[in-house]
C-alpha positions as CSV (number, residue, x, y, z in Angstrom):
1,M,21.5,26.7,54.1
2,L,20.7,25.1,50.8
3,R,24.3,23.9,50.6
4,E,23.9,21.9,53.8
5,P,23.6,18.1,53.1
6,I,21.0,17.7,55.8
7,V,18.8,20.4,54.2
8,Q,19.2,18.9,50.7
9,F,18.3,15.5,52.1
10,L,15.2,16.9,53.8
11,L,14.1,18.7,50.6
12,L,14.6,15.6,48.5
13,G,12.6,13.6,51.0
14,A,9.8,16.1,50.8
15,V,9.7,16.0,47.0
16,V,9.6,12.2,47.0
17,F,6.9,12.2,49.7
18,A,4.8,14.7,47.7
19,A,5.2,12.8,44.5
20,D,4.2,9.5,46.2
21,Y,1.2,11.3,47.8
22,Y,0.1,12.7,44.4
23,V,0.4,9.3,42.7
24,L,-1.5,7.5,45.4
25,A,-4.2,10.2,45.5
26,N,-4.8,10.0,41.8
27,R,-4.5,6.2,41.4
28,V,-7.7,4.4,40.8
29,D,-8.8,2.5,43.9
30,Q,-9.4,-1.0,42.7
31,S,-11.3,-1.8,45.8
32,R,-13.9,0.9,45.0
33,I,-16.7,-0.1,42.7
34,V,-19.1,2.7,41.5
35,V,-22.4,2.1,39.8
36,D,-23.3,5.4,38.3
37,D,-26.3,6.5,36.2
38,K,-24.6,5.5,33.0
39,K,-23.9,2.0,34.2
40,L,-27.4,1.5,35.7
41,T,-29.0,2.7,32.4
42,E,-26.9,0.2,30.5
43,L,-27.9,-2.7,32.9
44,V,-31.6,-1.7,32.6
45,D,-31.4,-1.5,28.8
46,I,-29.8,-4.9,28.5
47,F,-32.6,-6.4,30.7
48,T,-35.3,-4.6,28.8
49,E,-33.9,-5.8,25.4
50,G,-33.7,-9.4,26.6
51,Q,-37.0,-9.6,28.5
52,G,-39.1,-7.3,26.5
53,R,-40.1,-5.2,29.5
54,E,-38.6,-2.9,32.1
55,P,-37.3,-4.4,35.3
56,S,-39.0,-3.9,38.6
57,A,-37.4,-2.2,41.6
58,Q,-36.4,-5.6,43.0
59,E,-35.0,-6.7,39.7
60,I,-33.0,-3.5,39.4
61,N,-31.5,-4.1,42.8
62,N,-30.6,-7.7,41.7
63,L,-29.0,-6.3,38.5
64,I,-26.8,-4.0,40.6
65,I,-25.8,-6.7,43.0
66,K,-25.0,-9.2,40.2
67,W,-23.0,-6.7,38.2
68,A,-21.0,-5.7,41.3
69,Q,-20.3,-9.3,42.1
70,N,-19.1,-9.9,38.5
71,E,-17.0,-6.8,38.6
72,I,-15.3,-8.0,41.8
73,M,-14.6,-11.4,40.2
74,Y,-13.2,-9.6,37.1
75,R,-10.8,-7.4,39.0
76,E,-9.6,-10.2,41.2
77,A,-9.0,-12.4,38.1
78,K,-7.0,-9.6,36.5
79,Q,-4.9,-9.1,39.6
80,I,-3.8,-12.8,39.6
81,G,-3.3,-12.8,35.8
82,L,-6.2,-15.1,34.8
83,D,-6.7,-13.0,31.7
84,Q,-3.3,-14.0,30.3
85,G,-3.3,-16.8,27.8
86,D,-7.0,-17.1,27.5
87,D,-8.1,-17.0,23.9
88,M,-11.7,-16.4,24.7
89,I,-10.9,-13.2,26.6
90,R,-8.3,-12.2,24.0
91,N,-10.9,-12.6,21.1
92,R,-13.5,-10.6,23.1
93,L,-11.1,-7.7,23.6
94,I,-10.1,-7.8,20.0
95,L,-13.8,-7.6,19.0
96,K,-14.4,-4.7,21.4
97,M,-11.4,-2.8,20.0
98,R,-12.6,-3.3,16.4
99,N,-16.0,-1.9,17.5
100,V,-14.2,1.1,18.9
101,L,-12.5,1.7,15.6
102,F,-15.7,1.1,13.7
103,N,-17.6,3.7,15.7
104,N,-14.8,6.2,15.0
105,A,-15.2,5.9,11.2
106,V,-17.3,8.6,9.6
107,V,-18.3,8.2,5.9
108,D,-19.5,11.2,4.0
109,A,-21.8,10.9,1.0
110,P,-19.7,10.3,-2.2
111,R,-19.5,12.8,-5.0
112,E,-21.0,11.7,-8.3
113,D,-17.6,11.4,-10.0
114,E,-16.3,9.3,-7.1
115,L,-19.4,7.0,-7.3
116,L,-18.9,6.6,-11.1
117,S,-15.3,5.8,-10.7
118,F,-16.1,3.2,-8.0
119,F,-18.8,1.7,-10.3
120,E,-16.5,1.4,-13.3
121,F,-13.7,-0.1,-11.3
122,N,-16.1,-2.7,-9.8
123,R,-18.2,-3.2,-12.9
124,E,-17.7,-7.0,-12.9
125,T,-19.6,-7.0,-9.6
126,Y,-22.6,-5.3,-11.1
127,D,-22.7,-6.7,-14.6
128,T,-24.7,-9.8,-15.1
129,P,-22.3,-12.4,-16.6
130,A,-23.1,-14.9,-19.3
131,R,-25.3,-17.7,-17.8
132,Y,-26.2,-21.2,-18.8
133,D,-28.9,-23.8,-18.3
134,F,-27.4,-27.2,-18.0
135,E,-28.2,-30.7,-16.7
136,Q,-26.1,-33.6,-15.6
137,F,-26.2,-37.1,-14.1
138,F,-23.7,-39.4,-12.5
139,L,-22.8,-42.6,-14.3
140,N,-22.8,-44.8,-11.2
141,D,-22.5,-48.0,-13.2
142,I,-19.7,-47.0,-15.6
143,N,-16.0,-47.3,-14.6
144,S,-14.2,-46.4,-17.8
145,A,-13.8,-43.3,-19.9
146,E,-14.4,-45.3,-23.1
147,E,-17.8,-46.6,-21.9
148,A,-18.8,-43.1,-20.8
149,Q,-17.8,-41.6,-24.1
150,N,-19.7,-44.3,-26.1
151,L,-22.9,-43.6,-24.1
152,A,-22.5,-39.8,-24.7
153,S,-22.0,-40.4,-28.5
154,N,-25.1,-42.7,-28.7
155,L,-27.3,-40.2,-26.9
156,Q,-26.4,-37.1,-29.0
157,D,-29.4,-34.7,-28.5
158,S,-31.6,-37.3,-26.8
159,P,-32.7,-37.1,-23.1
160,A,-31.0,-39.1,-20.5
161,P,-31.6,-42.9,-20.6
162,A,-34.5,-44.3,-18.6
163,Q,-32.2,-45.8,-15.9
164,Y,-30.7,-42.3,-15.2
165,V,-33.8,-40.1,-15.5
166,D,-34.4,-40.0,-11.7
167,S,-30.9,-38.9,-11.0
168,V,-30.7,-36.0,-13.6
169,L,-30.0,-32.7,-12.0
170,S,-31.0,-29.5,-13.8
171,Y,-29.5,-26.0,-13.2
172,L,-31.0,-22.8,-14.5
173,K,-29.2,-19.5,-15.4
174,R,-25.9,-20.4,-13.7
175,P,-22.7,-18.4,-14.3
176,E,-19.5,-20.1,-15.5
177,S,-18.2,-19.9,-11.9
178,N,-20.9,-22.3,-10.9
179,L,-19.8,-24.8,-13.5
180,T,-16.2,-24.4,-12.3
181,A,-17.2,-25.0,-8.7
182,L,-18.9,-28.2,-9.7
183,F,-16.5,-29.7,-12.2
184,G,-13.2,-27.7,-12.1
185,V,-11.6,-25.3,-14.6
186,D,-10.5,-27.8,-17.2
187,Q,-13.7,-29.8,-17.3
188,S,-16.0,-26.7,-17.4
189,E,-13.9,-25.3,-20.3
190,K,-14.3,-28.6,-22.1
191,L,-18.0,-28.6,-21.5
192,L,-18.5,-25.0,-22.7
193,A,-16.5,-25.7,-25.9
194,E,-19.3,-28.1,-27.0
195,S,-22.4,-27.2,-28.9
196,L,-25.7,-26.8,-27.0
197,N,-27.5,-30.0,-26.1
198,T,-24.4,-32.1,-26.6
199,W,-23.8,-34.6,-23.9
200,T,-20.2,-34.4,-22.7
201,V,-18.2,-36.7,-20.4
202,V,-17.0,-34.8,-17.4
203,T,-14.7,-36.4,-14.8
204,T,-14.7,-35.6,-11.1
205,Q,-13.5,-37.3,-8.0
206,Q,-16.8,-39.1,-7.8
207,G,-16.3,-40.6,-11.3
208,F,-17.9,-40.0,-14.7
209,H,-20.8,-37.6,-15.4
210,L,-22.7,-36.7,-18.5
211,V,-23.4,-33.0,-18.8
212,R,-24.9,-30.8,-21.4
213,V,-25.6,-27.1,-21.7
214,T,-29.2,-26.6,-22.9
215,K,-29.4,-22.8,-23.1
216,Y,-27.0,-19.8,-23.2
217,Y,-27.8,-16.3,-21.9
218,Q,-25.9,-13.3,-23.1
219,P,-24.1,-11.1,-20.5
220,E,-25.9,-8.0,-19.5
221,P,-24.0,-4.8,-18.7
222,A,-25.2,-3.0,-15.6
223,Q,-26.8,0.5,-16.0
224,F,-25.5,2.9,-13.4
225,E,-28.7,4.8,-12.8
226,Q,-30.7,1.6,-12.3
227,I,-28.4,0.3,-9.5
228,K,-27.2,3.6,-8.1
229,S,-28.6,3.0,-4.6
230,R,-26.7,-0.3,-4.5
231,V,-23.5,1.3,-5.6
232,V,-23.9,4.0,-2.9
233,R,-24.2,1.3,-0.2
234,D,-21.2,-0.5,-1.5
235,W,-19.2,2.7,-1.6
236,K,-20.0,3.5,2.0
237,K,-19.0,0.0,3.1
238,F,-15.7,0.4,1.1
239,S,-15.0,3.8,2.5
240,N,-15.7,2.5,6.0
241,D,-13.3,-0.4,5.5
242,I,-10.6,2.0,4.3
243,Q,-11.0,4.1,7.4
244,L,-10.8,1.0,9.6
245,A,-7.7,-0.1,7.7
246,D,-6.1,3.4,8.2
247,Q,-6.9,3.4,11.9
248,T,-5.6,-0.1,12.3
249,K,-2.3,0.7,10.4
250,A,-1.8,3.8,12.6
251,I,-2.0,1.5,15.7
252,A,0.1,-1.2,14.1
253,D,2.9,1.3,13.2
254,R,3.6,1.7,16.9
255,Y,4.5,-2.0,17.1
256,S,7.1,-4.2,15.6
257,V,6.5,-7.8,14.7
258,E,9.4,-10.3,14.6
259,L,9.5,-13.9,13.5
260,D,11.5,-16.4,15.6
261,L,10.9,-19.6,13.6
262,N,13.1,-22.5,12.6
263,D,14.6,-22.6,9.1
264,E,12.3,-25.2,7.8
265,T,9.2,-23.2,8.7
266,M,10.7,-20.0,7.3
267,K,11.2,-21.7,4.0
268,K,7.5,-22.5,3.8
269,L,6.5,-18.8,4.3
270,E,6.1,-16.6,1.3
271,T,7.2,-13.0,1.6
272,V,4.3,-10.7,0.8
273,K,4.8,-7.0,0.2
274,L,1.8,-5.1,1.5
275,P,0.5,-2.5,-0.9
276,T,0.4,1.1,0.1
277,V,-2.6,3.4,-0.1
278,F,-0.9,6.1,-2.1
279,N,2.1,5.9,-4.4
280,E,5.0,8.2,-3.4
281,G,5.6,11.0,-5.9
282,S,2.7,10.1,-8.3
283,S,-1.0,10.6,-8.6
284,P,-2.7,7.4,-9.3
285,S,-5.8,7.3,-11.5
286,P,-9.2,6.8,-9.7
287,N,-9.2,3.1,-10.7
288,E,-5.6,2.6,-9.5
289,A,-6.3,4.4,-6.2
290,F,-9.4,2.2,-5.7
291,G,-7.3,-0.9,-6.4
292,Q,-4.5,0.1,-4.1
293,K,-6.9,1.0,-1.3
294,A,-8.9,-2.2,-1.7
295,A,-5.8,-4.3,-1.6
296,F,-4.5,-2.4,1.4
297,A,-7.8,-2.8,3.3
298,S,-7.9,-6.6,2.6
299,N,-4.6,-7.0,4.6
300,Y,-6.0,-5.5,7.7
């Protein structure tokens, strides 16, 4: 009988019917909205956190109705594709996905040798750099470098002239990076090359300034035992970032990214080779490994 076409047709129809029934039976019914204990607890917690008290029975009823109304609007919006091309929704989903990955990261307490290696690799973060006291004022009535230099030479170690006293700005214990941010690399190097208390002409986009360094503080190397708790916090954050980067990369490896740009735009782009976490066929030193992982995490 199995060789009979009519029997084969009936059997095939039965299989298709059974498969269709199974799929329909197990498909989530988008018209069915369920408010379970977990969802109700979540709604009550949000209300309590925002209002500073627990909701009444009527308020709980209103919370359920409001949530159900919003869920209906959400499902209807998705069905007609309103979630497509909306950057606000896109960013919200990205944030939620990052939170999922963040909650999956588990950071164990570091070993002492790991902590020491991390501390040494990031020593610049913990050492106190050389610092400077300096003061400066803007020459709002001078328009030439020659005039500014003559004023600086005449002042020598003297305080600012009377007409500029009210505009003198003083800075205490500032690192070189602060000078660079204010005056730029070249001008800050020029300033630091001068002796203490020597007025120096510094040029910025505003015009001419007179600046002098009045005190120098030696750099102070950090002592591991004194800042150990801070290093532990930084290690945990670093390790958490690495786990997030690894999870993100595992997801990203399932996708391909292609550029479809015009030639002019392509020429403007620089090709960047992303670092790897581990070198193939070699065992990096602790500092090298830290560097590779930090660079890797920064790209994700």
